[in-house]
TITORFI-327248 format. One record per residue (C-alpha): residue number from 1; residue in three letters; x, z negated, y. Coordinates in pm, 1 decimal. Example, Ala and Ser with C-alpha at 12.3 -4.5 7.8 and 13.67 -1.06 7.14 Angstrom:
<tizas>
TIZA|1|Ala|1230.0|-780.0|-450.0;
TIZA|2|Ser|1367.0|-714.0|-106.0;
</tizas>
This chain:
<tizas>
TIZA|1|Met|-2863.5|-474.9|-958.4;
TIZA|2|Ala|-2795.0|-624.3|-619.4;
TIZA|3|Gln|-3030.3|-734.6|-350.9;
TIZA|4|Thr|-2966.0|-727.9|21.9;
TIZA|5|Gln|-2984.1|-1074.0|173.2;
TIZA|6|Pro|-3241.1|-1091.8|455.2;
TIZA|7|Lys|-3089.3|-1143.9|797.1;
TIZA|8|Val|-3364.2|-1391.0|884.3;
TIZA|9|Ala|-3514.1|-1649.9|647.7;
TIZA|10|Tyr|-3860.4|-1575.7|790.3;
TIZA|11|Glu|-3839.4|-1198.0|742.8;
TIZA|12|Val|-4107.3|-1175.7|474.9;
TIZA|13|Leu|-4351.6|-1381.3|684.6;
TIZA|14|Lys|-4367.7|-1096.5|936.9;
TIZA|15|Ile|-4578.1|-904.8|682.7;
TIZA|16|Ala|-4942.7|-991.3|759.2;
TIZA|17|Asp|-5074.0|-910.9|410.5;
TIZA|18|Tyr|-4814.9|-1136.5|250.5;
TIZA|19|Arg|-4897.9|-1418.7|493.6;
TIZA|20|Asn|-5264.8|-1402.6|396.1;
TIZA|21|Tyr|-5166.2|-1393.2|30.5;
TIZA|22|Leu|-4957.8|-1708.8|83.5;
TIZA|23|Phe|-5244.0|-1886.4|260.8;
TIZA|24|Ser|-5475.7|-1794.4|-25.8;
TIZA|25|Arg|-5227.2|-1917.3|-283.9;
TIZA|26|Ala|-5165.5|-2237.2|-86.8;
TIZA|27|Ala|-5534.6|-2323.2|-66.9;
TIZA|28|Val|-5616.5|-2266.1|-433.1;
TIZA|29|Thr|-5295.1|-2437.4|-547.2;
TIZA|30|Phe|-5372.1|-2737.8|-328.3;
TIZA|31|Gly|-5713.6|-2752.3|-494.7;
TIZA|32|Val|-5567.0|-2721.3|-843.2;
TIZA|33|Asn|-5328.9|-3005.4|-765.7;
TIZA|34|Val|-5610.3|-3221.4|-633.8;
TIZA|35|Leu|-5817.8|-3149.6|-943.3;
TIZA|36|Gly|-5555.2|-3171.5|-1218.8;
TIZA|37|Pro|-5420.0|-3522.9|-1151.0;
TIZA|38|Thr|-5775.1|-3645.4|-1082.3;
TIZA|39|Val|-5883.1|-3524.7|-1425.7;
TIZA|40|Gly|-5584.4|-3704.0|-1578.9;
TIZA|41|Trp|-5665.2|-4027.0|-1397.4;
TIZA|42|Gln|-6033.6|-4009.0|-1491.3;
TIZA|43|Ile|-5957.4|-3934.1|-1856.2;
TIZA|44|Tyr|-5708.3|-4221.4|-1879.7;
TIZA|45|Glu|-5953.6|-4459.6|-1710.5;
TIZA|46|Ile|-6207.4|-4371.7|-1980.6;
TIZA|47|Thr|-5980.9|-4363.5|-2288.3;
TIZA|48|Lys|-5676.0|-4582.1|-2205.8;
TIZA|49|Asp|-5485.8|-4352.9|-2446.5;
TIZA|50|Pro|-5178.3|-4149.5|-2341.0;
TIZA|51|Phe|-5254.5|-3901.4|-2619.4;
TIZA|52|Ser|-5574.1|-3806.6|-2433.6;
TIZA|53|Leu|-5355.2|-3692.8|-2144.3;
TIZA|54|Gly|-5175.4|-3455.8|-2379.7;
TIZA|55|Leu|-5511.8|-3317.6|-2490.7;
TIZA|56|Ile|-5581.8|-3212.7|-2131.7;
TIZA|57|Gly|-5281.9|-2981.3|-2146.1;
TIZA|58|Leu|-5388.3|-2849.2|-2485.1;
TIZA|59|Ala|-5745.1|-2788.6|-2365.5;
TIZA|60|Glu|-5615.2|-2571.3|-2082.5;
TIZA|61|Phe|-5340.1|-2397.8|-2276.6;
TIZA|62|Leu|-5532.1|-2272.6|-2581.0;
TIZA|63|Pro|-5778.3|-2051.7|-2384.4;
TIZA|64|Phe|-5491.5|-1940.4|-2162.9;
TIZA|65|Leu|-5290.6|-1845.3|-2472.8;
TIZA|66|Val|-5576.9|-1637.4|-2611.5;
TIZA|67|Val|-5638.6|-1428.0|-2298.6;
TIZA|68|Thr|-5312.8|-1407.1|-2102.7;
TIZA|69|Leu|-5181.6|-1088.5|-2267.2;
TIZA|70|Ile|-5523.8|-932.8|-2217.7;
TIZA|71|Gly|-5501.1|-1044.7|-1854.8;
TIZA|72|Gly|-5165.5|-870.4|-1815.3;
TIZA|73|Tyr|-5304.6|-550.8|-1966.8;
TIZA|74|Ile|-5603.6|-560.6|-1730.7;
TIZA|75|Ala|-5377.7|-630.0|-1429.6;
TIZA|76|Asp|-5188.6|-306.5|-1499.4;
TIZA|77|Ile|-5512.2|-104.1|-1514.8;
TIZA|78|Phe|-5764.9|-247.9|-1271.4;
TIZA|79|Asp|-5753.1|-360.5|-909.4;
TIZA|80|Arg|-5543.6|-678.4|-905.8;
TIZA|81|Arg|-5711.4|-800.4|-587.8;
TIZA|82|Lys|-6058.2|-782.1|-747.9;
TIZA|83|Ile|-5932.8|-978.3|-1047.2;
TIZA|84|Met|-5805.9|-1251.2|-814.1;
TIZA|85|Ile|-6135.0|-1259.8|-619.9;
TIZA|86|Thr|-6338.1|-1298.9|-940.2;
TIZA|87|Cys|-6119.9|-1570.6|-1089.7;
TIZA|88|Ile|-6091.7|-1777.2|-771.5;
TIZA|89|Ser|-6471.3|-1765.6|-730.1;
TIZA|90|Leu|-6522.7|-1888.1|-1086.9;
TIZA|91|Tyr|-6262.8|-2160.6|-1036.1;
TIZA|92|Ala|-6476.9|-2294.6|-749.4;
TIZA|93|Val|-6769.1|-2304.2|-993.0;
TIZA|94|Cys|-6561.2|-2505.0|-1243.6;
TIZA|95|Ala|-6458.7|-2759.6|-980.5;
TIZA|96|Phe|-6821.8|-2798.1|-875.2;
TIZA|97|Gly|-6915.8|-2843.3|-1241.1;
TIZA|98|Leu|-6676.9|-3138.6|-1265.9;
TIZA|99|Tyr|-6844.6|-3287.1|-958.6;
TIZA|100|Leu|-7187.1|-3250.4|-1122.2;
TIZA|101|Ile|-7100.7|-3423.2|-1450.0;
TIZA|102|Thr|-6906.4|-3697.7|-1271.3;
TIZA|103|His|-7149.7|-3777.3|-988.9;
TIZA|104|Arg|-7486.2|-3612.9|-1041.7;
TIZA|105|Phe|-7520.9|-3619.2|-1419.5;
TIZA|106|Pro|-7289.9|-3897.2|-1547.0;
TIZA|107|Gln|-7514.4|-3936.6|-1850.7;
TIZA|108|Ala|-7330.2|-3634.7|-1991.9;
TIZA|109|Leu|-7015.7|-3848.1|-2010.5;
TIZA|110|Asn|-7212.8|-4134.2|-2165.2;
TIZA|111|Leu|-7351.2|-3905.1|-2434.3;
TIZA|112|Tyr|-7050.6|-3686.4|-2508.7;
TIZA|113|Gly|-6755.8|-3889.7|-2382.0;
TIZA|114|Thr|-6476.9|-3685.1|-2226.0;
TIZA|115|Met|-6571.0|-3362.1|-2406.2;
TIZA|116|Pro|-6750.6|-3200.4|-2104.6;
TIZA|117|Ile|-6439.1|-3254.9|-1893.1;
TIZA|118|Tyr|-6217.5|-3094.6|-2157.1;
TIZA|119|Ile|-6453.9|-2796.4|-2181.2;
TIZA|120|Ile|-6435.4|-2729.1|-1806.4;
TIZA|121|Val|-6057.6|-2771.8|-1814.4;
TIZA|122|Gly|-6056.5|-2510.1|-2090.7;
TIZA|123|Leu|-6252.2|-2272.3|-1868.1;
TIZA|124|Thr|-5993.0|-2312.0|-1591.7;
TIZA|125|Gly|-5725.4|-2221.4|-1847.3;
TIZA|126|Leu|-5923.2|-1910.0|-1936.9;
TIZA|127|Leu|-5937.2|-1807.9|-1570.7;
TIZA|128|Arg|-5567.0|-1874.4|-1524.1;
TIZA|129|Gly|-5490.1|-1634.1|-1808.5;
TIZA|130|Phe|-5642.4|-1353.6|-1601.8;
TIZA|131|Val|-5546.8|-1452.6|-1247.8;
TIZA|132|Ser|-5181.8|-1542.9|-1306.6;
TIZA|133|Pro|-5049.5|-1195.5|-1404.2;
TIZA|134|Ala|-5270.1|-1027.1|-1142.8;
TIZA|135|Gln|-5148.8|-1264.8|-871.2;
TIZA|136|Thr|-4779.9|-1223.2|-952.4;
TIZA|137|Ala|-4801.3|-844.1|-983.0;
TIZA|138|Phe|-5007.0|-815.1|-663.0;
TIZA|139|Ala|-4752.5|-1017.8|-462.7;
TIZA|140|Ala|-4476.5|-771.4|-556.9;
TIZA|141|Gln|-4681.3|-488.7|-403.3;
TIZA|142|Leu|-4694.0|-661.4|-64.2;
TIZA|143|Val|-4319.7|-671.9|12.8;
TIZA|144|Pro|-4023.8|-429.6|-17.0;
TIZA|145|Pro|-3774.4|-492.6|-301.9;
TIZA|146|Gln|-3499.3|-612.8|-67.2;
TIZA|147|Leu|-3720.8|-909.3|25.3;
TIZA|148|Tyr|-3809.8|-1020.3|-328.7;
TIZA|149|Ala|-3576.5|-1321.7|-322.3;
TIZA|150|Asn|-3702.2|-1421.9|22.7;
TIZA|151|Ala|-4064.2|-1379.0|-94.4;
TIZA|152|Ala|-4002.1|-1577.8|-413.4;
TIZA|153|Thr|-3855.7|-1861.3|-208.1;
TIZA|154|Trp|-4152.3|-1879.0|29.8;
TIZA|155|Asn|-4392.9|-1841.6|-259.4;
TIZA|156|Thr|-4246.3|-2142.8|-436.2;
TIZA|157|Met|-4217.0|-2334.1|-106.6;
TIZA|158|Val|-4587.7|-2290.8|-32.4;
TIZA|159|Trp|-4673.5|-2368.0|-393.7;
TIZA|160|Gln|-4467.9|-2686.0|-386.1;
TIZA|161|Leu|-4604.8|-2794.2|-48.4;
TIZA|162|Ser|-4954.8|-2760.0|-190.7;
TIZA|163|Ser|-4846.1|-2942.7|-505.7;
TIZA|164|Met|-4700.9|-3219.2|-290.3;
TIZA|165|Gly|-5015.0|-3276.9|-85.9;
TIZA|166|Gly|-5273.2|-3218.9|-358.5;
TIZA|167|Pro|-5194.8|-3516.2|-585.6;
TIZA|168|Ala|-5151.9|-3751.4|-290.3;
TIZA|169|Val|-5487.6|-3650.2|-143.7;
TIZA|170|Gly|-5649.7|-3675.1|-487.4;
TIZA|171|Gly|-5511.7|-4025.6|-535.4;
TIZA|172|Ile|-5629.1|-4137.7|-190.2;
TIZA|173|Leu|-5978.5|-3997.1|-248.8;
TIZA|174|Cys|-6003.7|-4166.6|-589.1;
TIZA|175|Ala|-5890.3|-4497.9|-440.9;
TIZA|176|Ala|-6120.3|-4477.4|-138.0;
TIZA|177|Ser|-6431.4|-4370.8|-327.6;
TIZA|178|Lys|-6361.9|-4545.8|-660.8;
TIZA|179|Ser|-6463.2|-4218.6|-822.3;
TIZA|180|Ala|-6329.2|-3872.0|-902.8;
TIZA|181|Trp|-6613.4|-3668.6|-756.0;
TIZA|182|Pro|-6483.7|-3629.7|-394.1;
TIZA|183|Ser|-6166.7|-3470.7|-529.4;
TIZA|184|Tyr|-6371.6|-3220.3|-725.3;
TIZA|185|Ile|-6575.2|-3124.7|-419.0;
TIZA|186|Leu|-6253.5|-3074.5|-221.1;
TIZA|187|Ala|-6108.8|-2853.7|-496.7;
TIZA|188|Ala|-6420.5|-2634.5|-487.5;
TIZA|189|Val|-6405.8|-2600.2|-108.3;
TIZA|190|Leu|-6037.2|-2509.1|-116.0;
TIZA|191|Ala|-6106.4|-2237.4|-372.8;
TIZA|192|Leu|-6357.3|-2086.2|-130.6;
TIZA|193|Val|-6098.5|-2103.5|149.8;
TIZA|194|Ser|-5852.3|-1923.7|-78.7;
TIZA|195|Leu|-6113.7|-1659.2|-145.8;
TIZA|196|Gly|-6157.0|-1600.9|227.3;
TIZA|197|Phe|-5786.8|-1533.7|280.1;
TIZA|198|Ile|-5748.0|-1295.3|-12.6;
TIZA|199|Leu|-6045.0|-1096.3|116.0;
TIZA|200|Leu|-5836.4|-1023.6|426.7;
TIZA|201|Val|-5573.4|-844.0|218.4;
TIZA|202|Pro|-5655.4|-476.6|145.8;
TIZA|203|Ser|-5647.1|-346.9|-208.3;
TIZA|204|Lys|-5315.9|-199.3|-322.6;
TIZA|205|His|-5456.0|-42.2|-636.6;
TIZA|206|Thr|-5335.5|307.8|-716.8;
TIZA|207|Pro|-5354.4|489.3|-1052.0;
TIZA|208|Leu|-5024.3|551.5|-1224.6;
TIZA|209|Leu|-4920.1|910.3|-1153.8;
TIZA|210|Val|-4644.6|1133.0|-1289.0;
TIZA|211|Glu|-4592.4|1465.3|-1108.2;
TIZA|212|Gly|-4925.9|1413.1|-934.0;
TIZA|213|Lys|-5122.0|1368.4|-1258.5;
TIZA|214|Lys|-5289.0|1051.1|-1374.9;
TIZA|215|Ile|-5139.2|914.1|-1695.9;
TIZA|216|Pro|-5391.2|852.2|-1977.8;
TIZA|217|Arg|-5460.1|484.4|-2034.7;
TIZA|218|Glu|-5275.5|330.0|-2329.0;
TIZA|219|Gly|-5465.8|130.2|-2585.7;
TIZA|220|Phe|-5446.5|-246.8|-2558.6;
TIZA|221|Leu|-5217.9|-306.5|-2857.3;
TIZA|222|Val|-4980.9|-24.0|-2765.7;
TIZA|223|Ser|-4967.7|-139.8|-2403.6;
TIZA|224|Val|-4900.3|-502.7|-2492.0;
TIZA|225|Arg|-4634.6|-403.6|-2744.7;
TIZA|226|Thr|-4463.0|-197.4|-2475.5;
TIZA|227|Gly|-4458.0|-496.2|-2240.6;
TIZA|228|Leu|-4329.7|-733.6|-2507.1;
TIZA|229|Asn|-4058.1|-490.4|-2611.6;
TIZA|230|Phe|-3945.3|-459.1|-2251.3;
TIZA|231|Val|-3908.1|-836.4|-2217.2;
TIZA|232|Phe|-3744.6|-900.0|-2554.4;
TIZA|233|Lys|-3490.5|-620.9|-2508.1;
TIZA|234|Asn|-3380.6|-749.7|-2167.1;
TIZA|235|Gln|-3153.3|-1049.4|-2230.7;
TIZA|236|Ile|-3157.6|-1166.4|-1869.1;
TIZA|237|Ile|-3536.8|-1177.2|-1839.7;
TIZA|238|Leu|-3585.9|-1317.8|-2189.6;
TIZA|239|Ala|-3320.4|-1587.7|-2157.6;
TIZA|240|Ser|-3439.3|-1701.2|-1813.4;
TIZA|241|Leu|-3796.9|-1732.8|-1939.3;
TIZA|242|Ala|-3697.4|-1906.3|-2263.1;
TIZA|243|Leu|-3470.2|-2149.0|-2078.3;
TIZA|244|Asp|-3754.6|-2260.2|-1855.1;
TIZA|245|Met|-4004.8|-2274.6|-2140.3;
TIZA|246|Phe|-3803.4|-2495.5|-2372.7;
TIZA|247|Ala|-3658.3|-2713.0|-2097.5;
TIZA|248|Val|-3997.2|-2803.4|-1951.4;
TIZA|249|Leu|-4158.6|-2814.8|-2296.7;
TIZA|250|Phe|-3933.8|-3105.2|-2387.6;
TIZA|251|Gly|-3838.3|-3244.9|-2049.4;
TIZA|252|Gly|-4164.7|-3263.7|-1857.5;
TIZA|253|Ala|-4285.1|-3618.2|-1786.7;
TIZA|254|Val|-4563.7|-3529.5|-1542.1;
TIZA|255|Ala|-4840.6|-3539.6|-1804.4;
TIZA|256|Leu|-4756.3|-3904.1|-1878.2;
TIZA|257|Leu|-4750.2|-4020.6|-1516.5;
TIZA|258|Pro|-5090.1|-4196.5|-1534.8;
TIZA|259|Ala|-4951.7|-4409.8|-1819.4;
TIZA|260|Phe|-4622.6|-4476.7|-1636.2;
TIZA|261|Ala|-4813.6|-4565.1|-1319.7;
TIZA|262|Lys|-5039.4|-4818.6|-1493.2;
TIZA|263|Asp|-4829.1|-4957.0|-1776.3;
TIZA|264|Val|-4465.0|-4933.7|-1660.1;
TIZA|265|Leu|-4465.6|-4938.6|-1279.5;
TIZA|266|Ala|-4798.5|-5123.6|-1233.0;
TIZA|267|Val|-4924.8|-4916.7|-938.1;
TIZA|268|Gly|-5277.7|-4800.6|-858.6;
TIZA|269|Pro|-5416.6|-4453.2|-787.1;
TIZA|270|Glu|-5229.6|-4434.8|-455.1;
TIZA|271|Gly|-4899.0|-4500.0|-630.9;
TIZA|272|Phe|-4991.2|-4250.5|-901.9;
TIZA|273|Gly|-5064.2|-3989.8|-635.1;
TIZA|274|Ala|-4719.9|-4052.5|-482.7;
TIZA|275|Leu|-4552.0|-4021.3|-823.7;
TIZA|276|Arg|-4741.7|-3701.0|-896.9;
TIZA|277|Ala|-4640.8|-3555.1|-559.9;
TIZA|278|Ala|-4272.3|-3658.3|-579.3;
TIZA|279|Pro|-4150.5|-3352.4|-778.5;
TIZA|280|Ala|-4312.0|-3125.0|-521.4;
TIZA|281|Val|-4134.0|-3310.9|-239.2;
TIZA|282|Gly|-3796.6|-3243.8|-400.3;
TIZA|283|Ala|-3893.2|-2885.2|-475.3;
TIZA|284|Phe|-4004.8|-2825.6|-117.1;
TIZA|285|Ile|-3671.6|-2952.9|15.3;
TIZA|286|Met|-3482.0|-2719.6|-216.3;
TIZA|287|Ala|-3713.6|-2426.7|-133.2;
TIZA|288|Trp|-3637.4|-2474.9|235.7;
TIZA|289|Ile|-3263.8|-2470.1|160.2;
TIZA|290|Leu|-3299.7|-2154.2|-50.4;
TIZA|291|Ala|-3490.7|-1978.1|227.7;
TIZA|292|Phe|-3169.2|-1985.0|431.7;
TIZA|293|Arg|-2923.6|-1968.1|141.6;
TIZA|294|Pro|-3073.3|-1743.9|-130.1;
TIZA|295|Pro|-2922.5|-1797.8|-478.3;
TIZA|296|Leu|-2752.5|-1457.6|-496.2;
TIZA|297|Ala|-2398.3|-1553.6|-607.2;
TIZA|298|Asn|-2318.0|-1704.6|-950.4;
TIZA|299|Thr|-2692.0|-1705.3|-1008.0;
TIZA|300|Gly|-2680.2|-1757.5|-1384.3;
TIZA|301|Lys|-2450.1|-2058.2|-1370.1;
TIZA|302|Leu|-2657.5|-2204.5|-1087.8;
TIZA|303|Leu|-2970.3|-2164.4|-1300.5;
TIZA|304|Leu|-2817.3|-2340.9|-1601.0;
TIZA|305|Gly|-2678.3|-2621.4|-1384.9;
TIZA|306|Ala|-3018.2|-2672.0|-1222.5;
TIZA|307|Val|-3196.7|-2706.4|-1557.2;
TIZA|308|Ala|-2932.9|-2957.4|-1668.7;
TIZA|309|Gly|-2995.9|-3156.1|-1349.1;
TIZA|310|Phe|-3368.1|-3150.0|-1430.8;
TIZA|311|Gly|-3299.5|-3303.8|-1772.4;
TIZA|312|Ile|-3072.5|-3577.3|-1633.8;
TIZA|313|Cys|-3329.1|-3679.5|-1369.8;
TIZA|314|Thr|-3596.7|-3693.0|-1641.1;
TIZA|315|Ile|-3389.3|-3935.7|-1849.0;
TIZA|316|Leu|-3317.3|-4157.8|-1547.2;
TIZA|317|Phe|-3687.7|-4163.7|-1457.9;
TIZA|318|Ala|-3774.1|-4274.8|-1809.9;
TIZA|319|Val|-3542.7|-4581.1|-1799.8;
TIZA|320|Ser|-3646.8|-4686.9|-1448.7;
TIZA|321|Asn|-3860.9|-4994.0|-1380.0;
TIZA|322|Ser|-3844.1|-4944.0|-1003.3;
TIZA|323|Phe|-4124.1|-4752.8|-834.7;
TIZA|324|Trp|-3893.2|-4623.2|-560.3;
TIZA|325|Phe|-3615.2|-4515.0|-796.9;
TIZA|326|Ser|-3876.5|-4342.2|-1011.1;
TIZA|327|Leu|-3997.3|-4154.4|-703.9;
TIZA|328|Val|-3643.1|-4039.0|-628.4;
TIZA|329|Met|-3582.1|-3922.3|-985.0;
TIZA|330|Leu|-3911.4|-3734.1|-996.2;
TIZA|331|Ala|-3818.6|-3571.7|-665.4;
TIZA|332|Gly|-3489.1|-3476.9|-830.6;
TIZA|333|Thr|-3670.3|-3299.5|-1113.9;
TIZA|334|Gly|-3857.9|-3091.1|-856.6;
TIZA|335|Phe|-3540.1|-3031.8|-654.7;
TIZA|336|Phe|-3366.0|-2875.0|-954.4;
TIZA|337|Asp|-3674.4|-2708.0|-1100.9;
TIZA|338|Asn|-3731.9|-2515.0|-779.0;
TIZA|339|Ile|-3397.0|-2339.7|-819.5;
TIZA|340|Ser|-3511.9|-2221.6|-1161.3;
TIZA|341|Met|-3848.2|-2105.4|-1024.9;
TIZA|342|Val|-3696.2|-1898.5|-743.9;
TIZA|343|Ile|-3433.7|-1737.4|-965.6;
TIZA|344|Arg|-3680.2|-1660.5|-1243.4;
TIZA|345|Gly|-3935.3|-1514.6|-1001.0;
TIZA|346|Thr|-3671.3|-1294.9|-838.7;
TIZA|347|Val|-3533.9|-1173.4|-1172.1;
TIZA|348|Val|-3878.1|-1077.3|-1305.7;
TIZA|349|Gln|-3966.0|-884.9|-989.0;
TIZA|350|Leu|-3630.8|-707.3|-957.6;
TIZA|351|Tyr|-3598.3|-596.9|-1318.1;
TIZA|352|Thr|-3960.1|-490.1|-1379.7;
TIZA|353|Pro|-4116.8|-156.7|-1272.9;
TIZA|354|Asn|-4453.1|-182.7|-1091.1;
TIZA|355|Glu|-4654.3|-18.2|-1369.9;
TIZA|356|Met|-4546.2|-294.1|-1610.6;
TIZA|357|Arg|-4563.4|-594.5|-1377.6;
TIZA|358|Gly|-4901.4|-711.7|-1504.9;
TIZA|359|Arg|-4788.2|-723.0|-1866.0;
TIZA|360|Val|-4445.3|-869.8|-1789.7;
TIZA|361|Ser|-4606.5|-1125.1|-1558.8;
TIZA|362|Ala|-4842.5|-1213.8|-1843.6;
TIZA|363|Val|-4547.0|-1274.3|-2074.1;
TIZA|364|Asn|-4386.0|-1478.9|-1796.1;
TIZA|365|Ala|-4708.5|-1677.9|-1752.7;
TIZA|366|Leu|-4726.3|-1725.6|-2128.7;
TIZA|367|Phe|-4377.3|-1872.5|-2134.1;
TIZA|368|Ile|-4448.4|-2096.6|-1836.0;
TIZA|369|Gly|-4791.6|-2192.3|-1968.2;
TIZA|370|Ser|-4632.9|-2280.9|-2299.6;
TIZA|371|Ser|-4386.2|-2509.1|-2126.8;
TIZA|372|Asn|-4643.0|-2681.7|-1904.9;
TIZA|373|Glu|-4951.9|-2718.1|-2121.6;
TIZA|374|Leu|-4784.5|-2742.1|-2462.5;
TIZA|375|Gly|-4529.8|-2966.8|-2293.7;
TIZA|376|Ala|-4814.3|-3195.5|-2187.6;
TIZA|377|Phe|-4943.8|-3202.1|-2545.5;
TIZA|378|Glu|-4592.9|-3261.0|-2682.2;
TIZA|379|Ser|-4543.3|-3544.9|-2434.8;
TIZA|380|Gly|-4868.6|-3713.4|-2534.7;
TIZA|381|Leu|-4795.7|-3674.3|-2907.3;
TIZA|382|Ala|-4435.6|-3793.5|-2871.1;
TIZA|383|Ala|-4553.1|-4094.6|-2667.8;
TIZA|384|Arg|-4789.5|-4193.2|-2945.9;
TIZA|385|Ile|-4518.9|-4155.2|-3214.4;
TIZA|386|Met|-4209.9|-4289.1|-3032.0;
TIZA|387|Gly|-4357.0|-4491.3|-2750.7;
TIZA|388|Leu|-4389.9|-4397.3|-2384.7;
TIZA|389|Val|-4033.5|-4447.1|-2255.7;
TIZA|390|Pro|-3840.5|-4330.0|-2567.2;
TIZA|391|Ser|-4043.1|-4007.4|-2578.7;
TIZA|392|Val|-3937.6|-3910.0|-2225.0;
TIZA|393|Ile|-3573.0|-3998.7|-2293.5;
TIZA|394|Phe|-3587.9|-3775.2|-2600.8;
TIZA|395|Gly|-3742.1|-3492.8|-2398.4;
TIZA|396|Gly|-3475.5|-3506.4|-2127.3;
TIZA|397|Ser|-3202.4|-3507.1|-2391.1;
TIZA|398|Met|-3351.2|-3201.0|-2559.8;
TIZA|399|Thr|-3347.5|-3023.1|-2222.9;
TIZA|400|Leu|-2970.5|-3068.6|-2208.8;
TIZA|401|Val|-2942.0|-2928.2|-2562.1;
TIZA|402|Val|-3142.4|-2622.0|-2452.9;
TIZA|403|Val|-2904.4|-2564.2|-2159.2;
TIZA|404|Leu|-2596.9|-2578.0|-2382.3;
TIZA|405|Thr|-2756.7|-2342.1|-2634.6;
TIZA|406|Thr|-2850.3|-2090.0|-2362.7;
TIZA|407|Trp|-2498.1|-2102.9|-2215.2;
TIZA|408|Trp|-2360.2|-2009.0|-2556.9;
TIZA|409|Lys|-2622.8|-1755.4|-2668.6;
TIZA|410|Ala|-2700.7|-1568.5|-2343.4;
TIZA|411|Pro|-2374.3|-1458.9|-2175.7;
TIZA|412|Lys|-2550.3|-1194.6|-1962.0;
TIZA|413|Leu|-2767.2|-1463.5|-1804.4;
TIZA|414|Arg|-2472.4|-1703.5|-1769.0;
TIZA|415|Asp|-2265.3|-1442.2|-1584.0;
TIZA|416|Met|-2551.2|-1295.9|-1376.5;
TIZA|417|Ser|-2525.9|-1261.1|-998.6;
TIZA|418|Leu|-2803.3|-1115.2|-782.9;
TIZA|419|Gly|-2580.7|-1052.0|-480.9;
</tizas>
């Protein structure tokens, strides 16, 4: 299955609907990346316990786990744009709720500790379970198939640019105000900006037709089983998702950055914001490169090599006592991870028919959510058992083991080329 390389790196940006989609995604992602690190910093300020940082990931992941397959089923039935509008609106409400309990009603934290924060984080995970498959499936409807790789590159570039600025802005706001509440207000405003852009994109919803007749709606269990069977019978899709899931599950150090910032590198919220943004800087650089040189040749080997590079940079970050070297290594993790993101996004779009994109995107989101949120929990638990630095060294080493195992067990992925 080959894809024609775009003659111009900016080809997909000529599509007005896709531009508005990107602006919407950029705004809400910027807000998420202002809010997430701010929650981590606030929780660690209250508890002084790295395990509490892992609980943030668990609080978001468990609701996401419960609803994401339902979200994929709904995204294949109902208007994906309306799902996005609803979820982004409710995300603004969640961000405003964090502002209220932090600034207006701090007695809630005095009475119940960090529990109200975890509850709101859980609600954002619930929303993500619905919006993620709808968002991914909707994006594929906005561009022609020959531009999927170009679209995936710009999608990750905008996502990483937002991820780069969000933590830095969150850290600056926390430092300037000595409180988390300005970051929460900003996250709510950015969600409303995102809502405005997605309202500019017309609905692309059409019922599934065969020979001009509408197909009867499948039941939930049958529909989900169909989507899961599709993924698990396609070695390329399954292996690319599993590779990312297990690599980031073990190798992610981002959840522990507040502890590294305070206890290893001895930097304040500004330094933490820089550390949190560093992976996005590296990812943005790589995304810009991939916009002009799409990963279409020897794609499978490039994917495996990139994940190995991610693991090596993670290990080097763990043993570093230098703030600047740590920044470079974190940027390296983003640099290599972006290759994986672009390739995985392109593979899922190319190999999945439109009528199944919601369900397959839900499975994709489930894999990625497992790696990020469970990875955060695993990192916090491992830090408590092994210690902060040894736990990250262990995680990076396990990432390399995952790469070797995938090379051996998934020859179709290893030998894949998209061009």
